[in-house]
LOROSE-578399 format. One record per residue (C-alpha): residue in three letters; x, y, z. Coordinates in nm, 2 decimals, decimal comma. Example, Ala and Ser with C-alpha at 12.3 -4.5 7.8 and 13.67 -1.06 7.14 Angstrom:
BEGIN
[node ALA [1,23 -0,45 0,78]]
[node SER [1,37 -0,11 0,71]]
% end
This chain:
BEGIN
[node UNK [5,07 6,39 16,99]]
[node UNK [4,98 6,63 16,75]]
[node UNK [5,11 6,98 16,73]]
[node UNK [4,91 7,26 16,86]]
[node UNK [4,74 7,46 16,58]]
[node UNK [4,79 7,78 16,73]]
[node UNK [5,14 7,68 16,75]]
[node UNK [5,17 7,61 16,39]]
[node UNK [4,98 7,90 16,28]]
[node UNK [5,20 8,18 16,49]]
[node UNK [5,52 7,96 16,36]]
[node UNK [5,39 8,00 15,99]]
[node UNK [5,33 8,39 16,02]]
[node UNK [5,66 8,41 16,19]]
[node UNK [5,85 8,23 15,88]]
[node UNK [5,66 8,43 15,65]]
[node UNK [5,83 8,77 15,84]]
[node UNK [6,18 8,62 15,77]]
[node UNK [6,22 8,71 15,38]]
[node UNK [6,06 9,08 15,49]]
[node UNK [6,36 9,08 15,76]]
[node UNK [6,61 8,97 15,54]]
[node UNK [6,50 9,27 15,24]]
[node UNK [6,53 9,50 15,52]]
[node UNK [6,86 9,42 15,63]]
[node UNK [6,97 9,41 15,27]]
[node UNK [6,84 9,73 15,20]]
[node UNK [7,02 9,88 15,51]]
[node UNK [7,35 9,74 15,42]]
[node UNK [7,34 9,47 15,66]]
[node UNK [7,34 9,77 15,96]]
[node UNK [7,09 9,65 16,21]]
[node UNK [7,26 9,84 16,51]]
[node UNK [7,18 10,19 16,59]]
[node UNK [7,38 10,45 16,38]]
[node UNK [7,50 10,73 16,59]]
[node UNK [7,54 10,98 16,33]]
[node UNK [7,15 10,95 16,28]]
[node UNK [7,08 11,02 16,61]]
[node UNK [7,28 11,32 16,64]]
[node UNK [7,20 11,69 16,51]]
[node UNK [7,31 11,68 16,18]]
[node UNK [7,60 11,93 16,20]]
[node UNK [7,74 11,70 16,44]]
[node UNK [7,78 11,43 16,19]]
[node UNK [8,07 11,58 16,07]]
[node UNK [8,27 11,49 16,40]]
[node UNK [8,05 11,16 16,49]]
[node UNK [8,05 11,00 16,11]]
[node UNK [7,82 10,69 16,03]]
[node UNK [7,86 10,31 16,09]]
[node UNK [7,91 10,28 15,75]]
[node UNK [7,90 10,43 15,36]]
[node UNK [7,53 10,49 15,24]]
[node UNK [7,31 10,21 15,09]]
[node UNK [7,27 10,14 14,74]]
[node UNK [7,01 10,28 14,53]]
[node UNK [6,94 10,26 14,19]]
[node UNK [6,84 10,56 13,99]]
[node UNK [6,58 10,58 13,68]]
[node UNK [6,50 10,74 13,36]]
[node UNK [6,36 11,08 13,33]]
[node UNK [6,15 10,91 13,08]]
[node UNK [5,75 10,80 13,07]]
[node UNK [5,82 10,47 13,01]]
[node UNK [5,74 10,17 13,23]]
[node UNK [5,98 10,18 13,55]]
[node UNK [5,98 10,54 13,59]]
[node UNK [5,78 10,73 13,87]]
[node UNK [5,73 11,08 13,88]]
[node UNK [5,71 11,27 14,20]]
[node UNK [5,55 11,64 14,28]]
[node UNK [5,64 11,87 14,61]]
[node UNK [5,57 11,58 14,88]]
[node UNK [5,88 11,42 14,87]]
[node UNK [5,82 11,22 15,20]]
[node UNK [6,09 11,10 15,42]]
[node UNK [6,46 11,02 15,37]]
[node UNK [6,65 10,73 15,49]]
[node UNK [7,04 10,71 15,51]]
[node UNK [6,94 10,34 15,58]]
[node UNK [6,62 10,18 15,47]]
[node UNK [6,33 10,42 15,50]]
[node UNK [6,01 10,28 15,37]]
[node UNK [5,85 10,62 15,38]]
[node UNK [6,10 10,79 15,08]]
[node UNK [5,99 10,87 14,79]]
[node UNK [6,16 10,83 14,49]]
[node UNK [6,17 10,89 14,09]]
[node UNK [6,17 11,19 13,84]]
[node UNK [6,04 11,57 13,94]]
[node UNK [6,02 11,86 13,71]]
[node UNK [6,13 12,20 13,82]]
[node UNK [6,06 12,49 13,62]]
[node UNK [6,44 12,61 13,66]]
[node UNK [6,61 12,28 13,70]]
[node UNK [6,44 12,13 13,47]]
[node UNK [6,38 11,70 13,55]]
[node UNK [6,55 11,61 13,85]]
[node UNK [6,61 11,21 13,95]]
[node UNK [6,57 11,24 14,33]]
[node UNK [6,72 10,90 14,37]]
[node UNK [7,03 11,04 14,23]]
[node UNK [6,99 11,34 14,47]]
[node UNK [6,98 11,12 14,80]]
[node UNK [7,30 10,93 14,67]]
[node UNK [7,46 11,22 14,64]]
[node UNK [7,35 11,40 14,95]]
[node UNK [7,43 11,05 15,16]]
[node UNK [7,79 11,01 15,01]]
[node UNK [7,88 11,38 15,07]]
[node UNK [7,81 11,35 15,43]]
[node UNK [8,00 11,05 15,46]]
[node UNK [8,26 11,17 15,28]]
[node UNK [8,27 11,50 15,48]]
[node UNK [8,28 11,26 15,79]]
[node UNK [8,54 11,05 15,64]]
[node UNK [8,77 11,38 15,56]]
[node UNK [8,72 11,51 15,90]]
[node UNK [8,78 11,18 16,08]]
[node UNK [9,12 11,12 15,85]]
[node UNK [9,26 11,50 15,90]]
[node UNK [9,20 11,47 16,28]]
[node UNK [9,35 11,14 16,29]]
[node UNK [9,68 11,27 16,09]]
[node UNK [9,59 10,96 15,87]]
[node UNK [9,79 10,98 15,56]]
[node UNK [9,49 10,86 15,29]]
[node UNK [9,15 10,70 15,31]]
[node UNK [8,97 10,52 15,08]]
[node UNK [8,58 10,45 14,94]]
[node UNK [8,38 10,37 14,65]]
[node UNK [8,01 10,37 14,54]]
[node UNK [7,84 10,09 14,63]]
[node UNK [7,68 10,05 14,24]]
[node UNK [8,07 10,06 14,08]]
[node UNK [8,34 9,82 14,15]]
[node UNK [8,63 10,14 14,15]]
[node UNK [8,80 10,19 14,41]]
[node UNK [8,88 10,56 14,52]]
[node UNK [9,17 10,65 14,75]]
[node UNK [9,26 11,02 14,87]]
[node UNK [9,60 11,09 14,98]]
[node UNK [9,67 11,36 15,22]]
[node UNK [9,94 11,63 15,22]]
[node UNK [9,94 11,83 15,53]]
[node UNK [10,07 12,14 15,61]]
[node UNK [10,40 12,17 15,79]]
[node UNK [10,27 12,31 16,12]]
[node UNK [9,98 12,09 16,12]]
[node UNK [10,11 11,87 16,46]]
[node UNK [10,22 12,23 16,60]]
[node UNK [9,86 12,39 16,57]]
[node UNK [9,60 12,37 16,89]]
[node UNK [9,33 12,06 16,87]]
[node UNK [9,09 12,38 16,84]]
[node UNK [9,29 12,51 16,55]]
[node UNK [9,33 12,16 16,37]]
[node UNK [8,93 12,11 16,42]]
[node UNK [8,82 12,43 16,27]]
[node UNK [9,05 12,34 16,00]]
[node UNK [8,98 12,01 15,92]]
[node UNK [8,61 12,06 15,93]]
[node UNK [8,65 12,34 15,66]]
[node UNK [8,85 12,15 15,45]]
[node UNK [8,60 11,82 15,51]]
[node UNK [8,33 12,02 15,41]]
[node UNK [8,49 12,11 15,05]]
[node UNK [8,63 11,74 15,02]]
[node UNK [8,28 11,59 15,06]]
[node UNK [8,09 11,75 14,77]]
[node UNK [8,41 11,75 14,54]]
[node UNK [8,48 11,37 14,59]]
[node UNK [8,13 11,31 14,55]]
[node UNK [8,08 11,47 14,24]]
[node UNK [8,35 11,36 14,10]]
[node UNK [8,26 11,00 14,18]]
[node UNK [7,91 11,02 14,05]]
[node UNK [8,08 11,17 13,73]]
[node UNK [8,30 10,86 13,67]]
[node UNK [8,02 10,66 13,72]]
[node UNK [7,82 10,82 13,44]]
[node UNK [8,16 10,77 13,22]]
[node UNK [8,20 10,42 13,35]]
[node UNK [7,83 10,33 13,22]]
[node UNK [7,90 10,54 12,88]]
[node UNK [8,15 10,29 12,82]]
[node UNK [7,90 10,00 12,89]]
[node UNK [7,94 9,92 13,21]]
[node UNK [7,61 9,67 13,38]]
[node UNK [7,60 9,76 13,74]]
[node UNK [7,35 9,49 13,80]]
[node UNK [7,58 9,21 13,57]]
[node UNK [7,26 9,23 13,33]]
[node UNK [7,18 9,50 13,08]]
[node UNK [7,41 9,77 13,00]]
[node UNK [7,37 10,12 13,17]]
[node UNK [7,49 10,29 12,87]]
[node UNK [7,12 10,41 12,78]]
[node UNK [7,12 10,62 13,08]]
[node UNK [7,48 10,77 13,07]]
[node UNK [7,46 11,13 13,13]]
[node UNK [7,09 11,15 13,06]]
[node UNK [6,99 11,50 13,07]]
[node UNK [6,90 11,52 13,44]]
[node UNK [7,21 11,35 13,58]]
[node UNK [7,50 11,54 13,65]]
[node UNK [7,27 11,84 13,75]]
[node UNK [7,10 11,57 14,02]]
[node UNK [7,43 11,45 14,13]]
[node UNK [7,54 11,83 14,22]]
[node UNK [7,19 11,94 14,38]]
[node UNK [7,24 11,61 14,58]]
[node UNK [7,59 11,80 14,71]]
[node UNK [7,38 12,09 14,77]]
[node UNK [7,17 11,95 14,97]]
[node UNK [7,37 11,80 15,20]]
[node UNK [7,63 12,07 15,29]]
[node UNK [7,28 12,29 15,38]]
[node UNK [7,20 11,96 15,58]]
[node UNK [7,55 11,97 15,75]]
[node UNK [7,49 12,32 15,88]]
[node UNK [7,11 12,20 16,08]]
[node UNK [7,17 12,22 16,44]]
[node UNK [6,85 12,15 16,56]]
[node UNK [6,72 11,85 16,33]]
[node UNK [6,90 11,48 16,32]]
[node UNK [7,05 11,41 15,96]]
[node UNK [6,75 11,26 15,79]]
[node UNK [6,52 11,50 15,88]]
[node UNK [6,79 11,77 15,81]]
[node UNK [6,80 11,62 15,44]]
[node UNK [6,43 11,63 15,42]]
[node UNK [6,40 11,98 15,48]]
[node UNK [6,69 12,07 15,29]]
[node UNK [6,60 11,89 14,99]]
[node UNK [6,23 12,04 14,99]]
[node UNK [6,38 12,41 15,03]]
[node UNK [6,62 12,34 14,75]]
[node UNK [6,35 12,21 14,54]]
[node UNK [6,09 12,50 14,60]]
[node UNK [6,37 12,74 14,50]]
[node UNK [6,35 12,58 14,16]]
[node UNK [6,02 12,56 14,14]]
[node UNK [5,91 12,22 14,18]]
[node UNK [5,61 12,08 13,99]]
[node UNK [5,33 11,88 14,05]]
[node UNK [5,41 11,51 13,94]]
[node UNK [5,12 11,53 13,63]]
[node UNK [5,34 11,82 13,51]]
[node UNK [5,67 11,61 13,54]]
[node UNK [5,49 11,30 13,33]]
[node UNK [5,32 11,56 13,07]]
[node UNK [5,68 11,71 13,00]]
[node UNK [5,86 11,38 12,97]]
[node UNK [5,57 11,30 12,72]]
[node UNK [5,60 11,59 12,50]]
[node UNK [5,96 11,49 12,42]]
[node UNK [5,91 11,12 12,37]]
[node UNK [6,04 11,04 12,00]]
[node UNK [6,28 11,32 11,98]]
[node UNK [6,48 11,35 12,35]]
[node UNK [6,39 10,96 12,33]]
[node UNK [6,26 10,62 12,23]]
[node UNK [6,13 10,31 12,35]]
[node UNK [5,87 10,21 12,63]]
[node UNK [6,02 9,97 12,88]]
[node UNK [6,30 9,99 13,14]]
[node UNK [6,65 9,92 12,95]]
[node UNK [6,51 9,90 12,62]]
[node UNK [6,50 10,32 12,63]]
[node UNK [6,74 10,51 12,36]]
[node UNK [6,83 10,81 12,54]]
[node UNK [6,89 11,06 12,23]]
[node UNK [6,97 11,39 12,43]]
[node UNK [7,23 11,40 12,67]]
[node UNK [7,40 11,64 12,89]]
[node UNK [7,76 11,65 12,93]]
[node UNK [7,80 11,96 13,14]]
[node UNK [8,02 11,87 13,48]]
[node UNK [8,16 12,22 13,50]]
[node UNK [8,48 12,20 13,32]]
[node UNK [8,46 12,50 13,10]]
[node UNK [8,35 12,77 13,30]]
[node UNK [8,28 12,60 13,67]]
[node UNK [7,93 12,57 13,65]]
[node UNK [7,67 12,29 13,56]]
[node UNK [7,35 12,40 13,37]]
[node UNK [7,04 12,19 13,39]]
[node UNK [6,85 12,10 13,08]]
[node UNK [6,50 12,27 13,07]]
[node UNK [6,21 12,08 12,90]]
[node UNK [6,01 12,26 12,63]]
[node UNK [5,65 12,41 12,66]]
[node UNK [5,57 12,32 13,01]]
[node UNK [5,30 12,56 13,05]]
[node UNK [5,34 12,63 13,45]]
[node UNK [5,69 12,78 13,38]]
[node UNK [5,67 13,02 13,08]]
[node UNK [5,98 13,22 12,98]]
[node UNK [6,19 13,07 13,26]]
[node UNK [6,59 13,04 13,23]]
[node UNK [6,78 12,75 13,39]]
[node UNK [6,98 12,81 13,73]]
[node UNK [7,36 12,76 13,72]]
[node UNK [7,52 12,57 13,98]]
[node UNK [7,87 12,61 14,09]]
[node UNK [8,04 12,28 14,05]]
[node UNK [8,25 12,20 14,38]]
[node UNK [8,59 12,27 14,39]]
[node UNK [8,92 12,22 14,62]]
[node UNK [9,02 12,62 14,65]]
[node UNK [8,96 12,62 15,02]]
[node UNK [9,26 12,34 15,06]]
[node UNK [9,56 12,54 14,96]]
[node UNK [9,42 12,84 15,21]]
[node UNK [9,49 12,58 15,49]]
[node UNK [9,80 12,46 15,33]]
[node UNK [9,67 12,13 15,21]]
[node UNK [9,69 11,93 14,90]]
[node UNK [9,56 11,59 14,81]]
[node UNK [9,61 11,35 14,51]]
[node UNK [9,30 11,13 14,43]]
[node UNK [9,36 10,79 14,28]]
[node UNK [9,10 10,55 14,11]]
[node UNK [9,17 10,18 14,05]]
[node UNK [8,92 10,07 13,77]]
[node UNK [8,79 9,70 13,82]]
[node UNK [8,53 9,72 13,57]]
[node UNK [8,58 9,55 13,26]]
[node UNK [8,52 9,81 13,09]]
[node UNK [8,85 9,96 13,18]]
[node UNK [9,02 9,85 12,85]]
[node UNK [8,77 10,09 12,63]]
[node UNK [8,84 10,36 12,87]]
[node UNK [9,23 10,32 12,86]]
[node UNK [9,22 10,31 12,51]]
[node UNK [9,04 10,64 12,49]]
[node UNK [9,27 10,81 12,70]]
[node UNK [9,62 10,62 12,61]]
[node UNK [9,52 10,43 12,31]]
[node UNK [9,61 10,10 12,45]]
[node UNK [9,45 9,89 12,71]]
[node UNK [9,75 9,84 12,97]]
[node UNK [9,60 9,87 13,36]]
[node UNK [9,72 10,19 13,50]]
[node UNK [9,52 10,39 13,79]]
[node UNK [9,29 10,69 13,70]]
[node UNK [9,38 11,02 13,80]]
[node UNK [9,03 11,19 13,81]]
[node UNK [9,13 11,54 13,80]]
[node UNK [9,36 11,49 13,49]]
[node UNK [9,16 11,21 13,33]]
[node UNK [8,82 11,32 13,37]]
[node UNK [8,82 11,65 13,13]]
[node UNK [8,96 11,42 12,80]]
[node UNK [8,74 11,14 12,88]]
[node UNK [8,41 11,39 12,88]]
[node UNK [8,56 11,54 12,53]]
[node UNK [8,60 11,18 12,43]]
[node UNK [8,23 11,07 12,54]]
[node UNK [8,07 11,42 12,40]]
[node UNK [8,25 11,36 12,06]]
[node UNK [8,12 10,99 12,06]]
[node UNK [7,77 11,12 12,12]]
[node UNK [7,75 11,32 11,82]]
[node UNK [7,98 11,14 11,58]]
[node UNK [7,91 10,78 11,67]]
[node UNK [7,55 10,80 11,80]]
[node UNK [7,39 11,13 11,65]]
[node UNK [7,25 11,26 12,00]]
[node UNK [7,16 11,60 12,05]]
[node UNK [7,38 11,72 12,35]]
[node UNK [7,39 12,01 12,60]]
[node UNK [7,49 12,29 12,66]]
[node UNK [7,34 12,38 12,32]]
[node UNK [7,26 12,78 12,39]]
[node UNK [7,43 13,06 12,59]]
[node UNK [7,50 13,04 12,96]]
[node UNK [7,20 13,15 13,15]]
[node UNK [7,28 13,44 13,38]]
[node UNK [7,07 13,32 13,69]]
[node UNK [7,36 13,17 13,89]]
[node UNK [7,36 13,05 14,27]]
% end
C-alpha cells in the first residue's frame, strides 16, 4: 500500500519544526513548563522566585563592525525565557554613552533571580546558597551569618527584614559577578571555547551597562501591577529615556566616528578595542560612563554617575555575608599569579580580591597594550 500523500506532507512539515522547537527549548534553558514568577505581579517575584536561573545571552561589541546591531528607543519585548520580540544590541544615550542592551537584560534578570534566591534562603534559615553566571564556569557561594535574635522574631518581622536585605544582595551579587566575568575575559577566558573574549573585556560600555541592569531590575521589582517581563520593559524604557536614548542611526554614527582611535577591525572576534573603562565604583562608590565625542544631538552634556551597589543595609538588620568564588576556568593560574605570585588553586574572595585585580588589569592595559583607559576626566557632578 502506498503512503497517503497528505500524511507524508504533514509528517514532513512536522519534522521541519523539530529543529525550531529544539532551539526554542535550548534558548529557554530547557524549561518548558510555565514559570510562576512570570505570571504574578513583578513585586511578588521576590517571594515566589523563578523556576530556574536566567537564560544564556551573549553581549556584543560597541563597534560599527559586522555582528553589532544598533538600536533606537524601541527596545521591544523582554523575555526572562526566550522572547522572539526582544531587541538586543547597542543603543546610544546622551548621558550614559553606549549601552549594551544585552548586558542590561542579563544583569536585570540575574538581579531579580538573586533577590528571590536571597529572600528564600533567609526565610528558610539556610546557611548558604550558590549560583553561577551561565556563560562562566566559576561557582559562587554566599554564606550568611544571621542576627542573634533572628529565630525569635515574628514571621512578619523576618519577612520585612529579609526583603530589605534581599533587595540589596541581588544588585550587589550581580554587579560583582558581572565584574568577575569581565576580569575572566581580560585574562583570556573563552566562553564559547573558540575565540578569546579579551577584545571586549571592560570595553567602554560594559560595566555601566551591567550596573544599569541592576537598577532596571530594582525598579521593576517595585511594580505591583505588571508581570515581571512587562515590568522590565517599562523600567528599561524609563531608564533609557532619562539617559537620553537616541535613534539607532545616531548610535551607529557615533561608533563609526571613533573607529581607528577607539577600536580597529571590522568583524566580530577580530576587533581590537583600544578604549576601556575600568570604573566599577571602587574609588568613590560611583560608576561613570564613557561618552563618545561629537554626538550632534547631545551637545554640552555631562555623564551621569550611578552609585555601585552596597551591602550597608545588612548591618542595619544584623546580617553579614561571605562570598567565595571557586574559579574553574583554565585561566585561573594567571589570575592567582597576578594576585599572589603563584598558581596554586584557591578560592577567590571577591570583596578582597577584585580591587587588586582591577588595579592589575588597569596597569596591564596601559603598560602592556597601550590602551586608553577611563576615567580620564574629573568625576561628573550629575549623580543619581
